[in-house]
gemmi code that builds the backbone of each chain (N, CA, C; Angstrom):
import gemmi

chains = {
    "A": [
        ("ASN", (-1.556, -88.784, 15.995), (-2.195, -89.173, 16.339), (-2.229, -87.393, 15.500)),
        ("ALA", (-3.173, -86.407, 15.111), (-3.241, -84.482, 15.421), (-3.427, -84.145, 16.131)),
        ("GLY", (-2.546, -83.245, 15.484), (-2.439, -81.568, 16.975), (-1.339, -81.033, 16.466)),
        ("VAL", (-0.859, -80.458, 17.238), (-0.162, -79.378, 17.754), (0.826, -79.871, 18.895)),
        ("THR", (2.262, -80.383, 17.603), (3.615, -80.610, 18.593), (4.396, -79.720, 18.845)),
        ("GLN", (4.781, -79.839, 20.031), (5.843, -78.937, 20.466), (7.321, -79.434, 21.786)),
        ("THR", (8.714, -79.145, 20.617), (9.630, -79.466, 21.531), (10.657, -78.271, 21.964)),
        ("PRO", (11.442, -78.704, 22.609), (11.586, -79.700, 23.613), (10.197, -79.836, 25.020)),
        ("LYS", (9.772, -80.454, 25.807), (9.184, -80.424, 26.703), (9.692, -79.390, 28.458)),
        ("PHE", (10.996, -79.490, 28.362), (11.056, -78.831, 29.723), (12.853, -78.378, 28.538)),
        ("ARG", (13.364, -77.012, 29.337), (14.392, -77.004, 28.982), (14.683, -76.293, 30.534)),
        ("VAL", (16.470, -75.893, 30.664), (17.084, -74.852, 31.217), (17.611, -74.255, 30.956)),
        ("LEU", (18.116, -73.175, 31.040), (18.731, -71.808, 30.051), (19.825, -71.304, 31.798)),
        ("LYS", (20.856, -71.109, 30.882), (21.478, -70.066, 31.646), (21.026, -68.900, 31.379)),
        ("THR", (20.853, -67.841, 31.931), (21.367, -66.153, 31.515), (21.814, -66.067, 30.496)),
        ("GLY", (21.781, -65.252, 29.548), (22.307, -65.193, 28.181), (23.084, -66.072, 26.728)),
        ("GLN", (22.004, -67.184, 27.824), (22.260, -68.531, 26.382), (20.759, -68.222, 24.854)),
        ("SER", (21.307, -69.477, 24.386), (19.392, -68.760, 23.156), (19.577, -69.693, 22.873)),
        ("MET", (18.181, -69.682, 22.667), (17.375, -70.722, 22.601), (16.493, -70.866, 21.173)),
        ("THR", (15.853, -72.231, 20.432), (14.628, -72.678, 19.711), (13.870, -73.222, 20.312)),
        ("LEU", (12.343, -72.714, 20.122), (11.298, -73.509, 20.472), (10.905, -73.967, 20.098)),
        ("LEU", (10.051, -74.872, 18.707), (9.793, -75.622, 17.951), (8.004, -75.904, 17.689)),
        ("CYS", (7.646, -75.588, 16.839), (6.346, -75.722, 16.907), (5.651, -76.603, 15.457)),
        ("ALA", (5.340, -77.474, 15.362), (3.920, -78.123, 14.087), (2.768, -79.122, 14.615)),
        ("GLN", (2.509, -78.674, 13.740), (0.978, -78.819, 13.382), (1.112, -79.884, 11.905)),
        ("ASP", (-0.297, -80.622, 12.058), (-0.240, -81.266, 10.531), (-2.001, -81.321, 10.207)),
        ("MET", (-2.478, -80.271, 10.864), (-4.033, -79.672, 10.430), (-4.238, -79.157, 10.010)),
        ("ASN", (-3.030, -78.997, 8.803), (-2.949, -77.928, 8.095), (-3.545, -76.314, 7.356)),
        ("HIS", (-3.294, -75.796, 8.714), (-3.690, -74.672, 9.604), (-3.436, -73.322, 9.388)),
        ("GLU", (-4.529, -72.900, 9.559), (-3.514, -71.148, 8.767), (-2.161, -70.291, 9.066)),
        ("TYR", (-3.127, -69.969, 10.902), (-2.697, -69.326, 11.542), (-1.979, -70.817, 12.619)),
        ("MET", (-1.060, -69.465, 13.184), (0.047, -70.309, 14.617), (0.020, -68.770, 15.231)),
        ("TYR", (0.338, -69.293, 16.181), (0.309, -68.749, 17.519), (1.755, -68.761, 18.856)),
        ("TRP", (2.565, -68.492, 19.102), (2.748, -68.610, 20.429), (2.312, -67.947, 21.609)),
        ("TYR", (2.129, -68.038, 23.044), (1.631, -67.795, 23.453), (2.697, -68.481, 25.116)),
        ("ARG", (2.408, -67.411, 26.355), (3.119, -67.783, 27.288), (1.759, -68.101, 28.658)),
        ("GLN", (2.794, -68.811, 29.402), (2.004, -68.967, 30.416), (2.545, -68.157, 31.790)),
        ("ASP", (2.213, -67.428, 33.011), (2.676, -67.099, 34.016), (1.693, -67.173, 35.404)),
        ("PRO", (1.859, -67.171, 36.271), (1.159, -67.604, 37.131), (0.287, -65.925, 37.580)),
        ("GLY", (-1.199, -65.967, 37.594), (-1.500, -64.500, 38.141), (-1.702, -63.640, 36.666)),
        ("MET", (-0.709, -64.467, 35.286), (-1.077, -63.227, 33.881), (-1.695, -64.168, 32.928)),
        ("GLY", (-2.349, -65.042, 33.271), (-2.850, -65.746, 32.066), (-2.191, -66.223, 30.939)),
        ("LEU", (-2.647, -66.475, 29.900), (-1.871, -66.656, 28.870), (-1.651, -65.460, 27.919)),
        ("ARG", (-0.284, -64.720, 27.179), (-0.017, -63.365, 27.523), (0.638, -63.728, 25.960)),
        ("LEU", (-0.465, -63.645, 24.521), (0.545, -63.874, 23.156), (1.524, -63.087, 22.937)),
        ("ILE", (2.471, -63.248, 21.795), (4.421, -63.103, 22.441), (4.353, -63.091, 20.742)),
        ("HIS", (3.774, -63.891, 19.736), (3.898, -63.190, 18.141), (2.774, -64.735, 17.835)),
        ("TYR", (2.741, -64.290, 16.582), (1.148, -64.656, 15.478), (1.599, -64.826, 14.312)),
        ("SER", (1.372, -65.541, 13.299), (1.127, -65.983, 11.812), (0.381, -65.760, 11.238)),
        ("VAL", (0.068, -65.750, 10.199), (-1.648, -65.274, 9.904), (-1.274, -66.718, 8.438)),
        ("GLY", (0.134, -66.647, 8.065), (0.525, -67.536, 6.843), (1.979, -67.806, 6.577)),
        ("GLU", (2.038, -68.795, 5.785), (3.575, -68.568, 5.720), (4.487, -67.759, 5.536)),
        ("GLY", (5.383, -67.540, 5.929), (6.641, -66.253, 5.620), (6.115, -65.279, 5.519)),
        ("THR", (5.205, -65.133, 7.424), (4.742, -64.045, 7.204), (4.558, -64.226, 9.507)),
        ("THR", (4.391, -62.730, 9.412), (5.030, -63.097, 11.275), (3.801, -61.726, 11.690)),
        ("ALA", (4.190, -61.701, 12.947), (2.978, -60.098, 14.013), (3.361, -60.492, 14.961)),
        ("LYS", (3.640, -59.012, 15.392), (3.978, -58.836, 17.081), (2.191, -59.063, 17.714)),
        ("GLY", (3.048, -59.264, 19.189), (1.749, -59.644, 19.717), (1.752, -58.898, 21.129)),
        ("GLU", (1.653, -59.489, 22.424), (0.721, -58.330, 23.556), (2.343, -58.215, 24.122)),
        ("VAL", (3.201, -58.956, 24.058), (4.627, -59.210, 24.761), (5.310, -59.811, 24.500)),
        ("PRO", (6.313, -58.885, 22.645), (7.278, -59.469, 22.115), (7.942, -59.384, 22.199)),
        ("ASP", (8.829, -58.384, 23.337), (10.336, -58.273, 23.802), (10.998, -59.316, 23.912)),
        ("GLY", (11.988, -59.482, 22.698), (12.983, -60.425, 23.502), (12.781, -61.858, 23.022)),
        ("TYR", (12.157, -61.503, 21.998), (11.343, -63.047, 20.987), (11.951, -62.489, 19.482)),
        ("ASN", (12.056, -63.580, 19.048), (11.967, -63.932, 17.647), (11.536, -65.180, 17.191)),
        ("VAL", (10.813, -64.642, 16.030), (9.541, -65.109, 15.642), (10.297, -65.817, 13.786)),
        ("SER", (10.094, -67.095, 13.022), (10.086, -67.281, 12.094), (8.606, -68.453, 11.370)),
        ("ARG", (8.239, -68.575, 9.966), (7.203, -69.619, 10.286), (7.765, -69.696, 8.480)),
        ("LEU", (8.977, -70.475, 8.197), (9.352, -70.648, 6.826), (8.461, -71.566, 5.698)),
        ("LYS", (7.639, -72.585, 6.446), (6.902, -74.159, 6.818), (5.825, -73.286, 7.399)),
        ("LYS", (4.464, -74.239, 6.504), (2.854, -73.590, 6.812), (3.035, -74.786, 8.017)),
        ("GLN", (2.936, -75.492, 8.724), (3.090, -76.263, 8.970), (4.269, -76.383, 10.551)),
        ("ASN", (5.260, -74.915, 10.528), (6.568, -75.253, 11.909), (6.173, -73.407, 11.972)),
        ("PHE", (6.734, -73.151, 13.448), (6.011, -71.912, 13.599), (7.369, -72.398, 14.711)),
        ("LEU", (8.188, -71.176, 14.693), (9.850, -71.426, 15.445), (9.701, -69.886, 16.727)),
        ("LEU", (9.900, -69.459, 17.739), (10.445, -68.601, 18.344), (11.874, -69.330, 19.455)),
        ("GLY", (12.155, -67.827, 18.614), (13.359, -68.438, 19.534), (13.881, -67.026, 20.814)),
        ("LEU", (14.801, -67.396, 21.302), (15.241, -66.631, 22.089), (16.857, -66.085, 21.947)),
        ("GLU", (17.350, -65.073, 21.302), (18.485, -63.967, 20.783), (19.384, -64.623, 22.749)),
        ("SER", (18.422, -64.188, 24.311), (19.791, -63.563, 24.840), (18.951, -64.030, 25.838)),
        ("ALA", (18.457, -65.900, 26.755), (17.812, -65.853, 27.428), (17.496, -64.757, 28.933)),
        ("ALA", (17.003, -64.283, 29.149), (16.676, -63.727, 30.705), (15.646, -64.445, 31.642)),
        ("PRO", (15.857, -64.022, 32.859), (15.305, -64.713, 34.167), (13.310, -64.306, 33.866)),
        ("SER", (13.804, -63.243, 33.410), (12.068, -63.160, 33.236), (11.187, -64.367, 32.239)),
        ("GLN", (12.140, -64.490, 30.780), (11.663, -64.882, 30.079), (11.046, -66.648, 30.980)),
        ("THR", (11.412, -66.627, 32.085), (11.113, -68.498, 33.110), (9.042, -68.312, 33.160)),
        ("SER", (9.278, -69.239, 32.426), (7.707, -69.685, 31.653), (7.345, -71.114, 31.370)),
        ("VAL", (6.531, -71.038, 30.779), (5.816, -72.310, 30.121), (5.089, -71.516, 28.932)),
        ("TYR", (5.822, -71.949, 27.552), (4.994, -71.502, 26.474), (4.599, -72.307, 25.787)),
        ("PHE", (3.362, -71.868, 24.929), (2.258, -72.816, 24.369), (2.463, -72.627, 22.738)),
        ("CYS", (2.330, -73.219, 22.310), (2.117, -72.659, 20.717), (0.422, -72.933, 20.297)),
        ("ALA", (0.582, -72.912, 19.657), (-1.806, -72.777, 18.889), (-1.880, -72.965, 17.781)),
        ("SER", (-2.424, -73.030, 17.331), (-3.049, -72.900, 15.952), (-4.614, -72.753, 15.489)),
        ("SER", (-4.429, -72.608, 14.411), (-6.427, -72.799, 14.097), (-5.927, -71.613, 12.531)),
        ("SER", (-7.831, -72.015, 12.024), (-7.801, -72.696, 10.749), (-9.249, -70.940, 10.688)),
        ("PRO", (-8.807, -69.884, 9.362), (-9.753, -69.292, 8.837), (-10.914, -69.129, 8.680)),
        ("GLY", (-11.623, -71.024, 8.227), (-12.468, -71.585, 7.697), (-13.484, -72.239, 9.307)),
        ("GLN", (-12.464, -71.834, 10.123), (-12.508, -72.840, 11.183), (-12.724, -72.214, 12.594)),
        ("PHE", (-13.453, -70.924, 12.680), (-12.761, -70.187, 14.219), (-13.576, -70.200, 14.617)),
        ("VAL", (-15.177, -71.210, 14.286), (-15.271, -71.439, 15.974), (-15.302, -72.527, 16.533)),
        ("TYR", (-14.329, -73.135, 16.763), (-13.508, -74.076, 16.607), (-12.085, -74.283, 17.922)),
        ("GLY", (-11.996, -72.961, 17.602), (-11.198, -72.158, 18.451), (-9.567, -73.014, 17.869)),
        ("TYR", (-8.905, -72.599, 19.037), (-7.297, -72.844, 18.383), (-7.479, -74.328, 19.305)),
        ("THR", (-6.397, -74.859, 18.423), (-5.698, -76.485, 18.907), (-4.298, -75.961, 20.111)),
        ("PHE", (-4.090, -76.300, 21.294), (-2.753, -76.653, 21.678), (-2.196, -77.312, 21.740)),
        ("GLY", (-0.815, -76.897, 21.916), (0.487, -78.012, 22.421), (0.465, -78.380, 23.929)),
        ("SER", (1.335, -79.203, 24.297), (1.339, -79.674, 25.802), (2.146, -78.804, 26.569)),
        ("GLY", (3.183, -77.650, 25.835), (3.305, -76.451, 26.369), (5.030, -76.944, 26.258)),
        ("THR", (6.165, -76.043, 26.523), (7.316, -75.864, 26.375), (7.872, -75.153, 27.843)),
        ("ARG", (8.152, -75.824, 29.239), (8.550, -75.607, 30.523), (9.702, -74.626, 30.262)),
        ("LEU", (10.200, -73.639, 30.646), (11.605, -72.682, 29.762), (11.914, -72.326, 31.466)),
        ("THR", (12.533, -72.271, 32.216), (13.927, -72.649, 32.999), (14.881, -71.413, 32.623)),
        ("VAL", (15.405, -70.218, 32.893), (15.988, -69.303, 33.193), (17.202, -68.583, 34.332)),
        ("VAL", (18.287, -69.684, 33.992), (18.578, -69.306, 34.824), (20.042, -68.313, 35.855)),
    ],
    "B": [
        ("GLN", (-2.282, -53.907, 29.828), (-3.328, -53.712, 30.536), (-4.602, -55.150, 29.491)),
        ("GLN", (-4.869, -55.498, 30.814), (-5.898, -56.836, 30.415), (-7.064, -56.710, 29.592)),
        ("GLN", (-7.139, -57.848, 28.468), (-8.685, -56.835, 27.911), (-9.747, -57.552, 28.591)),
        ("VAL", (-9.355, -59.078, 29.096), (-10.472, -59.088, 29.439), (-10.333, -59.641, 30.780)),
        ("LYS", (-11.480, -59.939, 31.680), (-10.938, -59.236, 33.071), (-11.893, -60.412, 34.065)),
        ("GLN", (-10.795, -62.067, 34.668), (-11.817, -62.659, 35.282), (-11.784, -62.570, 36.796)),
        ("SER", (-12.393, -63.350, 37.406), (-12.914, -63.416, 38.741), (-13.414, -64.877, 38.995)),
        ("PRO", (-13.705, -65.635, 40.032), (-12.512, -65.284, 40.905), (-11.086, -65.852, 40.331)),
        ("GLN", (-10.093, -65.967, 41.247), (-9.103, -66.271, 41.071), (-8.812, -67.999, 41.433)),
        ("SER", (-9.396, -68.630, 42.516), (-9.627, -69.592, 42.550), (-11.154, -70.015, 43.625)),
        ("LEU", (-11.340, -71.127, 43.208), (-12.827, -71.596, 43.781), (-13.182, -73.351, 43.746)),
        ("ILE", (-13.171, -73.069, 45.374), (-13.732, -74.673, 45.905), (-14.997, -74.549, 46.133)),
        ("VAL", (-15.300, -76.014, 45.363), (-16.489, -75.884, 45.477), (-16.911, -77.448, 46.024)),
        ("GLN", (-18.183, -77.756, 46.495), (-18.453, -78.846, 47.047), (-18.932, -80.007, 45.421)),
        ("LYS", (-18.682, -81.562, 45.373), (-19.091, -82.371, 44.831), (-20.931, -82.016, 44.249)),
        ("GLY", (-21.456, -81.811, 43.110), (-22.482, -81.763, 43.028), (-23.259, -80.548, 43.090)),
        ("GLY", (-22.707, -79.486, 43.520), (-22.011, -77.986, 43.843), (-22.696, -76.827, 42.248)),
        ("ILE", (-22.887, -75.300, 42.489), (-22.983, -75.058, 41.058), (-21.491, -74.208, 40.950)),
        ("SER", (-20.483, -73.790, 39.912), (-19.114, -73.265, 39.953), (-19.438, -72.027, 39.184)),
        ("ILE", (-19.159, -71.132, 39.262), (-19.378, -69.759, 38.430), (-18.185, -68.999, 38.671)),
        ("ILE", (-18.478, -69.372, 37.370), (-16.432, -68.261, 36.767), (-16.989, -66.863, 36.256)),
        ("ASN", (-16.634, -65.593, 36.643), (-17.362, -64.634, 35.300), (-15.983, -64.370, 34.956)),
        ("CYS", (-16.940, -62.998, 34.326), (-15.425, -62.225, 32.799), (-16.174, -61.471, 32.531)),
        ("ALA", (-15.387, -59.892, 31.938), (-15.914, -59.124, 31.358), (-14.787, -58.095, 30.838)),
        ("TYR", (-15.264, -56.978, 29.854), (-14.674, -56.814, 29.026), (-15.038, -55.293, 28.737)),
        ("GLU", (-14.216, -54.739, 27.993), (-14.114, -53.122, 27.794), (-14.401, -53.392, 25.858)),
        ("ASN", (-14.169, -53.773, 25.379), (-13.624, -53.131, 23.949), (-14.804, -54.249, 23.481)),
        ("THR", (-16.125, -53.248, 22.708), (-17.231, -53.686, 22.227), (-16.996, -54.504, 20.363)),
        ("ALA", (-15.966, -54.769, 19.935), (-15.432, -55.311, 18.853), (-15.073, -56.108, 19.223)),
        ("PHE", (-15.030, -57.596, 19.493), (-15.608, -58.362, 20.583), (-16.096, -59.180, 19.324)),
        ("ASP", (-16.171, -60.012, 19.179), (-17.197, -60.776, 18.785), (-17.621, -62.387, 18.843)),
        ("TYR", (-17.025, -62.994, 19.707), (-17.077, -64.525, 19.996), (-15.921, -64.820, 21.562)),
        ("PHE", (-16.774, -65.351, 21.692), (-16.323, -65.582, 23.821), (-16.132, -67.012, 24.053)),
        ("PRO", (-14.893, -67.806, 23.985), (-15.191, -69.269, 24.106), (-14.747, -69.112, 25.822)),
        ("TRP", (-14.486, -70.311, 26.202), (-13.811, -71.112, 27.644), (-12.955, -72.264, 27.421)),
        ("TYR", (-11.474, -71.652, 28.211), (-11.022, -72.968, 28.226), (-10.503, -73.598, 28.671)),
        ("GLN", (-10.328, -75.103, 28.972), (-10.201, -76.007, 30.417), (-8.687, -76.414, 30.255)),
        ("GLN", (-8.302, -76.340, 31.239), (-6.648, -76.644, 31.395), (-5.987, -77.792, 32.169)),
        ("PHE", (-5.794, -78.888, 32.210), (-5.448, -79.879, 33.379), (-4.108, -79.886, 33.553)),
        ("PRO", (-3.228, -79.603, 34.451), (-2.482, -79.412, 35.108), (-1.637, -80.471, 33.474)),
        ("GLY", (-0.337, -79.674, 33.428), (0.615, -80.684, 32.522), (-0.370, -80.456, 30.825)),
        ("LYS", (-1.281, -79.836, 30.577), (-1.657, -79.902, 29.435), (-1.594, -78.658, 28.839)),
        ("GLY", (-1.779, -78.851, 27.580), (-2.262, -77.181, 27.271), (-3.894, -77.045, 27.127)),
        ("PRO", (-4.896, -75.729, 27.413), (-5.412, -75.391, 27.039), (-6.348, -75.923, 26.415)),
        ("ALA", (-7.755, -76.430, 26.259), (-9.095, -77.174, 25.377), (-10.135, -75.908, 25.556)),
        ("LEU", (-10.746, -76.049, 24.307), (-11.251, -75.581, 24.199), (-13.077, -76.126, 24.434)),
        ("LEU", (-13.211, -75.373, 25.881), (-15.014, -75.751, 26.633), (-16.273, -76.180, 25.550)),
        ("ILE", (-16.600, -74.090, 25.583), (-17.567, -74.031, 25.099), (-17.496, -72.571, 24.798)),
        ("ALA", (-18.575, -72.070, 23.318), (-18.201, -70.573, 23.433), (-19.429, -70.017, 22.520)),
        ("ILE", (-19.156, -69.197, 22.891), (-20.841, -68.561, 22.751), (-20.456, -67.016, 21.722)),
        ("ARG", (-20.693, -66.215, 20.873), (-20.943, -65.326, 20.035), (-21.988, -63.926, 20.711)),
        ("PRO", (-22.013, -62.860, 20.378), (-22.709, -62.000, 21.062), (-23.952, -61.567, 20.891)),
        ("ASP", (-24.810, -62.799, 19.839), (-25.913, -62.336, 19.392), (-27.306, -63.521, 20.330)),
        ("VAL", (-26.342, -64.062, 21.495), (-27.775, -65.205, 21.942), (-26.749, -64.552, 23.992)),
        ("SER", (-27.805, -64.683, 24.258), (-27.469, -64.658, 25.617), (-27.333, -66.049, 26.713)),
        ("GLU", (-27.785, -67.481, 25.850), (-27.101, -68.238, 26.995), (-26.441, -69.500, 25.757)),
        ("LYS", (-25.690, -70.175, 26.011), (-25.969, -71.672, 26.026), (-25.184, -72.837, 26.803)),
        ("LYS", (-25.870, -73.224, 26.452), (-25.471, -74.817, 27.408), (-25.143, -76.066, 26.542)),
        ("GLU", (-23.581, -77.012, 27.373), (-23.877, -78.044, 26.841), (-23.515, -78.753, 27.607)),
        ("GLY", (-24.792, -79.983, 27.910), (-24.037, -80.733, 29.089), (-24.177, -79.655, 29.917)),
        ("ARG", (-23.223, -79.898, 30.981), (-23.549, -79.675, 32.541), (-22.420, -78.496, 32.747)),
        ("PHE", (-22.230, -77.858, 31.207), (-21.604, -76.306, 31.889), (-22.895, -75.571, 29.802)),
        ("THR", (-22.710, -74.220, 30.825), (-23.439, -72.688, 30.502), (-22.576, -72.123, 30.055)),
        ("ILE", (-22.735, -70.840, 29.424), (-22.303, -69.683, 29.526), (-23.929, -68.820, 29.614)),
        ("SER", (-23.668, -67.733, 30.172), (-24.233, -67.093, 30.559), (-23.868, -65.264, 29.331)),
        ("PHE", (-23.754, -65.073, 29.106), (-24.391, -63.267, 27.929), (-24.535, -62.579, 28.717)),
        ("ASN", (-23.749, -61.445, 28.424), (-24.928, -59.661, 29.419), (-24.124, -58.596, 28.283)),
        ("LYS", (-24.402, -58.902, 26.761), (-23.863, -57.317, 26.074), (-23.641, -56.220, 26.515)),
        ("SER", (-24.503, -55.643, 27.542), (-24.708, -54.501, 28.103), (-23.862, -54.239, 28.961)),
        ("ALA", (-23.900, -55.336, 29.866), (-22.585, -55.359, 30.609), (-21.337, -55.459, 30.202)),
        ("LYS", (-20.949, -56.176, 29.072), (-20.164, -56.581, 28.697), (-19.260, -57.693, 29.574)),
        ("GLN", (-19.893, -58.380, 30.024), (-20.296, -59.842, 31.083), (-20.218, -60.489, 30.581)),
        ("PHE", (-20.005, -61.932, 31.359), (-19.858, -63.026, 30.753), (-19.318, -64.040, 31.456)),
        ("SER", (-19.648, -65.249, 32.349), (-19.748, -66.131, 32.993), (-19.931, -67.591, 32.591)),
        ("LEU", (-18.971, -68.523, 32.848), (-19.384, -69.895, 33.645), (-20.113, -70.440, 34.237)),
        ("HIS", (-20.683, -71.400, 33.773), (-21.888, -71.829, 35.526), (-21.285, -73.192, 35.250)),
        ("ILE", (-20.908, -74.085, 35.633), (-21.277, -75.977, 35.907), (-21.267, -76.159, 36.602)),
        ("MET", (-22.713, -76.856, 36.852), (-23.491, -76.907, 37.006), (-23.513, -78.965, 37.516)),
        ("ASP", (-24.068, -79.557, 38.764), (-23.264, -80.721, 38.987), (-22.318, -81.038, 39.117)),
        ("SER", (-21.248, -79.920, 39.842), (-19.536, -80.196, 39.577), (-18.908, -81.345, 40.447)),
        ("GLN", (-18.531, -81.988, 39.376), (-17.486, -83.313, 39.720), (-16.045, -82.967, 40.135)),
        ("PRO", (-15.806, -83.530, 40.805), (-14.473, -83.438, 41.204), (-13.162, -83.715, 39.579)),
        ("GLY", (-13.531, -84.325, 38.405), (-13.280, -84.299, 37.255), (-13.078, -82.984, 36.496)),
        ("ASP", (-14.312, -81.827, 37.353), (-13.657, -80.534, 36.988), (-12.320, -80.002, 37.267)),
        ("SER", (-11.861, -80.964, 37.865), (-10.982, -79.942, 38.680), (-9.924, -79.508, 37.647)),
        ("ALA", (-10.304, -77.765, 37.486), (-8.327, -77.848, 36.531), (-8.447, -76.067, 35.930)),
        ("THR", (-7.739, -75.774, 35.765), (-8.154, -74.389, 35.716), (-8.444, -73.720, 34.263)),
        ("TYR", (-9.905, -72.617, 34.519), (-10.324, -72.495, 33.248), (-10.206, -71.287, 33.091)),
        ("PHE", (-10.045, -70.730, 31.395), (-9.813, -69.827, 30.968), (-10.870, -68.886, 30.246)),
        ("CYS", (-11.751, -67.687, 30.280), (-11.726, -66.958, 29.573), (-11.161, -66.160, 28.545)),
        ("ALA", (-11.701, -66.164, 26.984), (-11.402, -65.122, 26.285), (-12.136, -64.879, 25.664)),
        ("ALA", (-11.248, -63.606, 24.539), (-12.534, -62.772, 23.157), (-11.775, -63.135, 22.698)),
        ("SER", (-12.010, -62.119, 20.908), (-11.651, -62.224, 20.163), (-12.368, -61.592, 19.168)),
        ("MET", (-12.333, -61.120, 18.200), (-12.291, -60.053, 16.949), (-12.003, -61.552, 16.254)),
        ("SER", (-13.618, -61.603, 14.931), (-13.017, -62.349, 14.173), (-12.491, -62.222, 13.012)),
        ("ASN", (-12.090, -60.648, 13.013), (-10.815, -59.911, 11.664), (-9.890, -59.666, 11.918)),
        ("THR", (-9.097, -60.290, 13.608), (-7.671, -60.135, 13.468), (-6.710, -61.644, 13.753)),
        ("GLY", (-6.965, -62.689, 12.764), (-6.670, -63.706, 12.065), (-6.368, -64.799, 13.613)),
        ("ASN", (-7.924, -64.161, 14.025), (-8.555, -65.145, 15.398), (-7.267, -65.179, 16.435)),
        ("GLN", (-7.024, -63.916, 16.789), (-5.728, -63.841, 17.763), (-7.152, -63.401, 19.154)),
        ("PHE", (-6.642, -64.084, 20.550), (-7.452, -64.115, 21.145), (-7.226, -63.815, 22.221)),
        ("TYR", (-7.902, -62.782, 23.153), (-7.252, -62.370, 25.112), (-7.729, -63.184, 25.904)),
        ("PHE", (-6.936, -63.319, 26.288), (-7.673, -64.821, 28.072), (-7.612, -63.240, 29.048)),
        ("GLY", (-8.258, -64.366, 29.671), (-8.205, -63.689, 30.925), (-7.490, -64.412, 32.171)),
        ("THR", (-7.483, -63.728, 33.591), (-6.078, -64.887, 34.092), (-6.510, -66.132, 34.514)),
        ("GLY", (-7.262, -66.453, 34.279), (-7.390, -67.977, 35.048), (-8.033, -68.325, 36.763)),
        ("THR", (-8.654, -69.348, 36.591), (-9.754, -69.173, 37.570), (-9.152, -70.874, 37.611)),
        ("SER", (-8.795, -71.308, 39.654), (-8.295, -72.716, 39.290), (-9.440, -73.196, 40.457)),
        ("LEU", (-10.173, -74.545, 39.479), (-11.561, -74.678, 40.157), (-10.794, -76.003, 40.981)),
        ("THR", (-11.444, -76.281, 41.782), (-11.253, -77.677, 42.768), (-12.789, -77.806, 43.314)),
        ("VAL", (-12.989, -79.190, 42.641), (-14.300, -79.772, 42.982), (-13.516, -81.212, 44.415)),
        ("ILE", (-14.837, -80.302, 45.584), (-14.137, -81.384, 46.395), (-15.506, -82.973, 46.583)),
        ("PRO", (-14.618, -83.802, 47.429), (-15.718, -84.696, 47.290), (-17.120, -84.928, 48.611)),
    ],
}
model = gemmi.Model(1)
for chain_id, residues in chains.items():
    chain = gemmi.Chain(chain_id)
    for i, (resn, *xyz) in enumerate(residues, 1):
        res = gemmi.Residue()
        res.name, res.seqid = resn, gemmi.SeqId(i, " ")
        for name, pos in zip(("N", "CA", "C"), xyz):
            atom = gemmi.Atom()
            atom.name, atom.element = name, gemmi.Element(name[0])
            atom.pos, atom.b_iso = gemmi.Position(*pos), 0.0
            res.add_atom(atom)
        chain.add_residue(res)
    model.add_chain(chain)
structure = gemmi.Structure()
structure.add_model(model)
structure.setup_entities()
């Protein structure tokens, strides 16, 4: 099925460890996003990309890095995980020509940092 | 600073009743206001959306009411059903910023039979 696929779905990290979350979309969307969802905070934008090779900071970028080497993939990296990064991470994609259709979200990655 | 403020945080409604969720914003440059529905363990999915040139949009049992002068918009769910139990997020966006959305904090809706 077409859509946004996130891997892994669950992960437990120790403080200081690093990891990469992978997001892949097969809808040929130009724009991709990484959000984190925390109780009582809603969805907050971490980083986004408006095209292959371009990235930009969102509301809460500190402690994260991203790369968009291929149009269909958007990677989110944590270089040195902290307990404050315990969250559910959602990737989303959209197209500038389909603005009214909003985002297509992945099913999320639940990350726990101990 | 929360760009979009949403209330209430949680809502319990009887089956057949009306669920109302409210959102407010400050940035008058926002020009697109969607509502997303999220079930446990799933990503949010677009439910209904409105542009500020109309005051109301209805799709089935779901209606968005928009008050541009008050900078407020709300979601009304008529004849609420247990299957509507989910978390609802309002959002706002400016169409010239890479489709970047600002989300409210979410409302957990429970519809009891």
